[in-house]
C-alpha positions as CSV (number, residue, x, y, z in Angstrom):
1,M,293.5,5.6,100.2
2,R,293.9,9.6,100.6
3,K,293.1,10.1,97.3
4,L,289.5,7.5,98.0
5,L,289.0,9.7,100.8
6,G,289.4,13.1,99.4
7,I,287.0,12.0,96.3
8,G,284.5,10.4,99.0
9,I,284.5,14.3,101.0
10,I,284.3,16.5,97.7
11,A,281.8,13.8,96.5
12,L,279.8,14.9,99.6
13,G,280.1,18.3,99.6
14,V,278.9,18.6,95.9
15,A,275.7,16.9,97.4
16,F,275.3,18.9,100.1
17,S,275.5,22.1,98.0
18,G,273.1,20.6,94.9
19,S,270.5,20.7,97.8
20,A,271.5,23.8,99.5
21,I,270.7,25.7,96.2
22,A,267.5,23.2,95.0
23,A,265.9,24.9,98.2
24,D,266.6,28.5,97.1
25,G,263.3,29.6,97.3
26,G,263.9,33.0,95.9
27,A,265.7,31.2,92.8
28,I,262.7,29.4,92.5
29,Y,260.3,32.2,92.5
30,K,262.2,34.3,90.4
31,Q,262.0,31.1,87.7
32,K,258.3,30.0,88.3
33,C,256.4,32.3,89.7
34,S,258.1,36.2,88.4
35,P,257.0,36.3,85.0
36,C,253.5,36.6,86.4
37,H,253.5,37.8,90.2
38,G,256.5,40.1,89.1
39,A,260.5,40.0,90.0
40,D,259.9,41.5,93.3
41,G,257.1,40.1,94.3
42,Q,254.5,43.6,93.4
43,G,252.4,42.0,91.4
44,T,251.4,42.7,88.0
45,A,249.2,43.2,85.0
46,M,248.4,39.2,85.3
47,A,249.0,38.3,88.6
48,P,248.5,39.9,92.1
49,A,251.4,41.3,94.4
50,F,252.7,38.9,97.3
51,K,254.3,42.1,98.9
52,G,251.8,42.7,101.9
53,N,249.4,40.6,100.4
54,A,247.1,39.9,103.7
55,W,246.2,35.8,102.8
56,V,249.8,35.2,101.9
57,K,251.2,36.4,105.1
58,G,248.0,35.0,107.5
59,A,247.6,31.8,105.6
60,A,249.0,28.4,106.6
61,E,252.1,26.8,104.8
62,A,250.1,24.0,104.1
63,E,247.3,26.0,102.2
64,I,250.1,28.0,100.4
65,S,251.7,24.8,99.4
66,D,248.7,23.2,98.1
67,T,247.4,26.6,96.0
68,I,250.9,26.6,94.3
69,T,250.6,22.4,93.1
70,K,247.1,22.6,93.0
71,G,246.4,26.2,91.2
72,R,243.2,28.4,90.9
73,E,240.9,27.9,88.0
74,G,237.6,29.0,87.3
75,A,235.4,29.1,90.5
76,A,238.1,28.3,93.1
77,K,240.3,32.0,91.5
78,K,240.6,34.1,94.5
79,Y,241.5,37.7,92.5
80,K,238.5,37.7,90.5
81,Q,240.0,40.9,88.5
82,F,242.7,38.7,86.6
83,A,241.9,37.0,83.4
84,I,244.0,34.3,84.2
85,G,243.9,31.8,86.9
86,M,246.8,30.6,88.9
87,P,248.0,27.6,87.5
88,K,249.6,24.3,88.9
89,Q,252.9,24.2,89.7
90,N,255.4,21.1,89.6
91,I,257.4,22.0,93.0
92,A,257.7,19.5,96.1
93,G,259.7,18.5,99.1
94,D,262.3,21.6,100.2
95,D,261.9,23.4,97.2
96,L,258.1,24.7,97.8
97,K,259.3,25.1,101.9
98,A,261.6,27.3,100.2
99,V,259.2,28.9,97.9
100,V,256.5,29.3,100.6
101,A,258.9,30.5,102.7
102,H,260.2,33.2,100.4
103,L,256.6,33.9,100.1
104,K,256.3,34.8,103.4
105,G,259.0,36.6,103.7
106,L,257.9,39.1,100.9
107,A,253.8,39.5,102.4
108,K,255.6,41.1,105.7
């Protein structure tokens, strides 16, 4: 019985630590966003900076989430000086919330 209880506690610990890791906005940003927006959100020749970005700073979380999941191509592009648009990203749930929080933090 003690062995089963111990295994159950370990399993719960792994489950909760996995969700905490999955919702790490900085890690998700590094993987999905930094190739275009820069490792520290400083921007690149491909995409605008998030550091000090007035739109990210002032936009509602839902608006930022919508931009991430739907992208901005063609006429919807906000930053016309960049050759490519913002491609749709497959991020949802807690991961999306964590990325938005990370972007808000970069914009401050």
